[in-house]
Every structure is written in C-alpha cells, then in structure tokens.
C-alpha positions as CSV (number, residue, x, y, z in Angstrom):
1,M,146.7,254.1,81.3
2,T,146.0,256.2,78.2
3,E,146.7,260.0,78.1
4,K,146.1,262.9,75.8
5,F,147.9,266.2,76.3
6,T,147.3,269.6,74.7
7,T,148.6,273.0,75.7
8,H,145.7,273.5,78.1
9,A,144.1,270.1,78.5
10,H,145.0,266.7,80.0
11,V,142.7,263.7,79.5
12,V,143.6,260.5,81.4
13,C,141.9,257.1,81.1
14,E,142.8,254.6,83.8
15,G,141.9,251.7,81.5
16,E,138.6,249.9,80.9
17,G,136.3,250.2,83.9
18,G,138.5,252.9,85.4
19,D,137.8,256.6,85.8
20,I,138.5,259.1,83.1
21,L,140.0,262.5,84.2
22,F,139.6,265.6,82.1
23,R,141.4,268.7,83.3
24,W,141.5,272.1,81.6
25,Q,143.8,274.9,82.6
26,G,143.9,278.3,81.0
27,E,142.2,280.0,78.0
28,V,139.9,278.1,75.6
29,I,141.2,277.9,72.0
30,A,138.6,276.4,69.6
31,Q,140.7,273.7,67.9
32,E,142.3,272.6,71.1
33,F,138.9,272.5,72.9
34,Y,137.4,270.4,70.2
35,E,140.3,268.0,70.2
36,A,140.4,267.6,74.0
37,A,136.6,267.3,74.4
38,T,136.5,264.7,71.5
39,S,139.3,262.8,73.2
40,L,137.1,262.5,76.3
41,L,134.4,260.9,74.2
42,E,136.8,258.6,72.3
43,F,138.4,257.4,75.5
44,S,135.0,256.6,76.9
45,K,134.1,254.6,73.9
46,A,137.4,252.7,73.6
47,Y,137.7,252.1,77.4
48,P,134.2,252.0,78.8
49,S,134.2,253.8,82.1
50,P,131.3,254.3,84.5
51,S,132.6,257.7,85.7
52,W,134.3,260.9,84.8
53,L,136.2,263.4,86.9
54,I,136.0,266.8,85.2
55,D,138.3,269.6,86.6
56,L,137.4,272.9,85.0
57,Q,138.5,275.1,87.9
58,E,141.2,277.0,86.0
59,M,139.4,277.0,82.6
60,G,139.0,280.4,80.9
61,P,135.6,281.4,79.4
62,I,134.3,279.1,76.7
63,P,133.6,281.2,73.5
64,V,130.0,281.2,72.3
65,D,130.8,279.3,69.1
66,D,132.5,276.5,71.2
67,Q,129.5,276.4,73.5
68,S,127.2,275.9,70.5
69,W,129.3,273.0,69.3
70,L,129.3,271.5,72.8
71,F,125.5,271.8,73.1
72,T,124.8,270.2,69.7
73,E,127.5,267.9,68.2
74,W,129.3,267.0,71.4
75,L,126.2,266.5,73.5
76,Q,124.7,264.0,71.0
77,Q,127.8,261.8,71.3
78,F,127.9,262.2,75.1
79,L,124.3,260.9,75.3
80,Q,125.4,257.6,73.7
81,L,127.7,256.8,76.6
82,R,126.6,254.9,79.6
83,L,128.1,257.0,82.4
84,K,126.9,256.4,86.0
85,K,128.8,259.2,87.8
86,I,130.4,262.6,87.0
87,A,132.4,264.5,89.6
88,L,132.8,268.1,88.5
89,I,135.0,270.8,89.8
90,P,133.4,273.8,88.1
91,S,135.2,276.7,86.4
92,M,135.6,280.0,88.3
93,S,134.0,281.7,85.2
94,T,130.3,282.4,85.8
95,D,129.6,282.1,82.1
96,N,131.2,278.7,82.0
97,Q,129.2,277.6,85.1
98,M,126.0,278.6,83.3
99,A,127.0,276.9,80.1
100,I,127.9,273.6,81.9
101,E,124.7,273.7,84.0
102,Y,122.7,274.1,80.8
103,L,124.6,271.2,79.2
104,I,123.9,269.0,82.3
105,R,120.1,269.9,82.3
106,E,119.9,268.9,78.6
107,A,121.8,265.7,79.2
108,K,119.8,264.7,82.3
109,A,116.5,265.2,80.4
110,V,117.6,262.2,78.3
111,A,120.2,260.2,80.2
112,T,120.5,259.0,83.8
113,F,123.7,259.7,85.7
114,D,124.6,261.1,89.1
115,I,126.6,264.3,89.2
116,Q,128.2,266.1,92.1
117,F,130.0,269.4,92.3
118,F,133.3,269.7,94.3
119,G,135.9,272.3,95.2
120,E,138.8,269.9,95.4
121,L,140.2,267.0,93.4
122,D,140.6,264.6,96.4
123,E,136.9,265.1,97.4
124,A,135.8,264.3,93.9
125,R,138.0,261.2,93.7
126,E,136.6,260.0,97.1
127,W,133.0,260.4,95.9
128,L,133.7,258.5,92.6
129,T,135.3,255.6,94.5
130,G,132.4,255.5,97.0
131,S,134.5,256.5,100.0
132,V,132.2,259.5,100.7
133,H,128.4,259.4,100.6
134,Q,126.9,262.7,99.5
135,E,123.7,263.7,97.8
136,T,123.8,264.1,94.0
137,S,123.0,267.3,92.3
138,Q,119.4,267.8,91.1
139,I,119.9,270.2,88.2
C-alpha cells in the first residue's frame, strides 16, 4: 500500500489493480490541493487502478483559480488514465458540486467510465467491488 498525507488530504493506493482512495477534509489551500490532486494522478500511473473512491464530503469550497487548474491542466492528465469506475462522495459545498459535475461532464465527453454518487464510504466501496448493483450516473 502506498499513501500520501497532507494537512487536509489523504491519498491511498492499494497497489497495482487495487482501488485508489482520495479523501479531503477541510479548507482548500492551493499548493496542498495541487500536491494531493497530482498525487492521485501519479499513483494511478504508477499503480494502474481501474477505480477511484473520492470522498469530498468534508471539503471546503474550491477557489476559482484552483478550479481553473483542475479543468485545464489536471483534466488533461486525468483523460490519459484508463479508469473504469469512480465512486464519489460529493462535497457539501454547492459550488464544489457544480465544479465537480462540470469536470465530470467534460471528462465523459472524451473518456468512458462509470461514476456513481454516494452518501457513505461503505456504500461506495461495495459498489466498486461489485457487491451492490446500481445504475451509474448519466451526467
């Protein structure tokens, strides 16, 4: 298992072929956000994984400049990955929800992957492992 910790983020890779977990808790600080989001991409390249579990439930609002970076530089690198499934626990912030939904729409215009939104970590894990059958989001 490979892990990356910052003050507000935790990125865990369960090894090649295993899920990658990204969890953010608290306010969004630019340098830390770039570092954690880049680690997510780097782990996915170093240890190819078919699925991500993204927990943003306790994430503070993403500043506009960080959203711009996410939509341009980060998204281009994301599109090079070959993910099959993303389980997402969305932020409570309406602004973040809109930003993430925009990012997903842009990605799905080019890439093929299933995404499902969840309220709890256990439900998200079950869906990723195939224990629960649910319809995927059609954003």
